[in-house]
N, C-alpha and C positions, 0 to 999 in steps of 0.2 A: 581903772578906766577913766579916770580923771585926767590922769598924766598922759594918755593916749589921746584924748579927745584936745587938750592943750597942745600936744605935739602936731596934731593933723591941722589944728587951726593955724599954727604958726607957719608950717611949712607950706599950706595951701595959699598964704597970703604973698608968697614970693611970685615975683613976675614968671608969666609963662615963658617957658624955654622955646628957641626956634625950632621949627619943623627940623626933625632928624630923619635921615635915611634909615638908621639902625632901627630895627624891631625891638622894643623893649616892653614886654607886655606879661599879662597873666591870665591863665583860664580861669573862666566862671562856670562851673558846672551845674546844671540842673537836673542831671539823673540822679535818681535817689534823692533829690533836694540837698546834694551835697553842699552847695554853696548859695544859691538862689533859685526861686524862694527858699526861705529855711523850712517850711513845710507847706502841704498841701492845703488849700482852702482859705489862705489868708485873704483878707479883703485887699482890694485892688490898691488901697492908701497903703497898707502897710507893707505890700510888695513893693510899691515905688520907694517908700521911705528905706527898706533894705538895699534896693538897687542904687540909691543913692550914697548910702553908706559905703558901700563897696567901691563905687566910683571915686567917692572922696579919698578912700584909702589907695586907690591906684595912683590918682593924682599926687597924693603926699608922698608916696613912695618915689615919685620921680618917672613913673612909667609912661609910656605914650599910647598904650594900647591895651585892649583887653578882647579875648576870644570868648565870646559869649555862645555856650550852647544852645542854639536853637531849634535842634533836632535830633533829641536824645534817643528816641526809638519810634522812628518814622512818624513823628508827630510835629507839631508846631508850636513854637513858642511867639508866633506873630500870627497876623491875620493871613489864612492861605485857603484857596480854593481848591488845593490839590491834597491837603493832608488835614487830619483832626486837630482841634487844641490839644496841648499835652496835659496829660493828668496832673504831672507835677505841679500844675497852677492851681487846679480847681478841686483836684481829687477824681476827677471823672473825664475820661478821654473825650473830646467833643465838646466840653462845656467852657463856653466863653469866659475870660476872667473879667470882661468888661472894658477892657483897653487893649492896646497893642504893646506889650512888652518890648518888642525889639525896637519899635518906633520911639519909645520912651527911652530905653537905653542911649539910642543914637543921639537923641535931643540933648539929654543930660550929659552924655560923654563929651559931646561937642563944647559945652559950656566950659568943660574942664581941660581942653586940649587934648582929649584922648579919642582915639580912633577905636572903632567896633568893627571887629572882623566875626562872620557868621559862622559858627563852628558847628559842622555836621557830622553826625554818624552816618556813614553810608548804608549799612547792612543790618543792623539790629533793628528788628521789629517790636521786640517787646524786652524788656529788662527783667521782668517777670511774667511768665505765662499766667499765671493766677488772675492777673487783673483783667477785666473785659476790654475789649478792643472796639473801637466806633466802626459803623457799618461802612465807611468809605475807607478804612484802613488799608494799607498796601497788603496785609497778611489775608485780607478779606477779598481784596481784587484778585490777588494770585496765591491762593492757598496751596496750589501744588509746587511752589517755590518757597514756602515757609517751612523750615525745620526747626523741631524744638531740640536744642541741645543743653541737656540738665534743665535749668529753670528758665533759660535765654531761647526767646525766639530769633530765628536768623533768616535772613533772606538770601537766596542762592546767587553769588556774584555770576554765575554761568548763564543767568537768565537774561536775555536782550531785553525783555520787557521790563525788569527790575532796573536795569542799567539805564534804560530811557526815562523812567519815571525819576531816578535819580538826577538825570540831567535837566528834567523838566523843573524839578524843586529847585536846583540851583540857579538856573535861569530866571525864575520868578523871582527868588530872593534878590538876585543881583540887578535886576532891571527895576524892581520897586522899592528898593530901601537904599539908604545913601551909607552904604558900609564901605569900608575900606578894603575888604577881602574875604574870601572863602578859605576855610580851613577845614581838614579832614583829621580825624585822629586815628588809631592804629586798628582799629577793628575791620578787617576785611575777611579772614577766615579765622575762627575760634582759637584761641591760646591752647597750648596743651594742657593736659589734666595735670592735677597737683602731682601725680606719680611721673609725669614726663611723657606720656603718651598722647598720640594725638586722638582727639574725640572723634566719633564716628559721625562725619558730615555726610547726610546721604544725598549726595549729587551725582549719582550713577546714572539717572536718565537723562539728567542734561549733558553728561558726558558722553553717554552713547549717542544721543542726538548730534552732538559735536562730530564724533567719529564716523556717524551715518552719512553727514554730509560732506564727508571727505577730509576731516581733519586728522592729522597725523601725530600730534604732541601727545606725550605720556601724560596721564593725570595731572602730576605734580606742575608740569611747564604749563599745560592748559590752565590751571588755577592761576598760575603767576600772569599768564596772558590776559585772563579775564580781569584782574585787578589792573593790569597795565592798560586795557582798553578803556575801563572807567577813568583812570587818571588822565589818559591823554583827551579823552572825550571831555571832560571837565575842565581841563586846559583850555580847550576851544570855547567852551560854553562862557566860561567866566570872560576871557579876554574879549569875545563877541558881544557879550551882554552889556559890558560896560569896560572900554579901554581904559587902562590904569588900576585895575583892581589886582590885588595880589593874591596867588594862589599858592598855598602851603599847606604841607602834611607833617604829622608828628609821627614818624613809625618808632617802632622797637628800638632801643639805642644799641644793640648789638645786631651787626647784618648777618653774620654768620660764624662758625666756630673758625677761629684762625684769623680773623680780621677785627682787630689787630692781633698779633701773634701773643702779646703779652697780657690778653685778656681772657679769663676764665668765661666762657659762654655758657649759659644755662639753656634759656629760649632762642632760638633759632629764627630770625626774622625771614630767611630766604627759604628754608627746608621745611620750617614748622607752620609759619604763619602765610606762607606761599605770597609772599610780596617783594618787590624788587625796587628798593628806593634808589639804587645806584641808575638803573634804567631810568628813573623819572628824571633824574638829573642830566644824565649824559643826553637824552633826547630833548632836554629844554623844556619838559612839561611843567616844572614846578618853579616860581620864584624864589623858594626858599625852602628848606627843612628845618624841621626841629625836633631831631632824634633826642628820644627821652634818655637822658642819661643820669639816671636816678640811683646813682651810686656815690660812695664817697671817693675823695681823692685818695691815691695810694693804695688801694685796696685791690681785690682781684679783678674789681671791674673799673678801674681807674678811670675818674672823670677826666683827666687830662689826656690819657691815653686813646680814651675813645673819640673826643674832641680832636685830636690831632688827626686820628685816621679818618674822620668824616670830613675833615678840610683838606686833606691831603690831595695832591695831584692825582695820584693814582685811583683814589676812590670818586674824587670829584674834579675831572679835568676841565670843566667848564666854569670852575670857581662860583658854583651855585651858593649863595649865602646859607651857611650853617647857623642857625640860631637855637643853641641847645636848651632843652628843657631842665629846668633845675628843680628838684624836689624839696621845697620850703616845708611840705607839709612833714617830712621826716624829722623834722625837729621835735614833733609831738609823736609820730609813730615809730621812729627808730632811735630817738633820743639824741639825734644831733645837736650841737650847739650852734648859734648863729653864726660862730666865727667859719663853721664849714661853708655855710651859703657865701659868707663875704668872701671866702678863698677861693670858691668856684668862679663866683663873677669876675674876680681879678684874673684867674687863669683864663676864662673868656676874652678878655680885653687883649691878653697877651701872646694867645695862640694864633700863629698865622699857617697858611695864608688867610687873610681877613679882608676881603673885597669889602664887605660890610658885615657887620657882627650885630650883637645883640642877644637876648635871652627871653625865654618864657617861663614864668613862674608856675609850678604846679603845687598848690593853687591859690586863688586869691584869700582863702580864709585865713592863713597865718598871717598873711600881708595886712589883712583887715583886723585882727586881734594885736598885731605887733608883738607875735610869740618871741620870747626870748630878746625883745628890743632889737628884731631885726630890721625894722623899717630905716633906721639911719643907714644901715649897712647897704640895704639895696639902692637908697638914695644915692649914696658916696659912689656907687660903682655904675 
């Protein structure tokens, strides 16, 4: 720990780099207290001290941005009139932590030359249905569109009311906070079960209402259209709320089976998650994509093969920046060495076409801990 502290101080003393077009950042996750705050109910001073340590680590790694999860379960890690305070702050949904965490992060990040992007989860209403939800929570306002899938509560993407609410939330954040962008994760429809089957998502009523109104799409296409509608609306919301903000999404790393041909697909983004990132790029709705390329180089889901495919003119004719998600957490969970991270960051720089590049690290934890001495490798790349 002493060596890490000295390293952070030494690197932080270097002069700030000039502003860069490339997005080089890390996700800071609040759901389940993965990264911040480390546990529920910490005093405000302790939460702030933890936030500063994470931002110091991002600065020491040479990053220029953090993706702060401000809406993990249709709640808020900021002062909101639309949604309740997150339980991941105090332990009780709706209970104020006594300060505005997003405001604090923005101020402290600015001191370190870091941009803050507001990361929201669009449809998760509760990470665990056993925890009570505040009276004003979206699942209380629209219980007819709140579905329990296992232990998670999920809002229906087919609901116009739910979609309108999400747009209101994003507009509120974008107009009131000096963020650099809005970022969505990959949870639109639920992931397949461990055995590979699709979970029972009970959206028959909303689909029937769509058909009764004259809709002709088959249900899978209708689901993809629901997600496309949200993405296109949020693109408009972000750009009109404050021109210059960046809007990006981090989809699952494999689009569908056979794309690319040399990659073995398990989960299928298009057919199983009902989301079409290629449509988002081709329609100009996103400023960048950060596909989650959480696999080793050279394996059945080779990092370089996937990155080449996402950046290829066939998949990405408009040349939308592809900023791959790099799984630094797999140094602990999968036994990767830090050399794998360095290799992937070098591949990112060398993979063309690259109108502008960069990377996002999942997640800030191993960066802050300097797991397997990865910090200098990240900075070098």
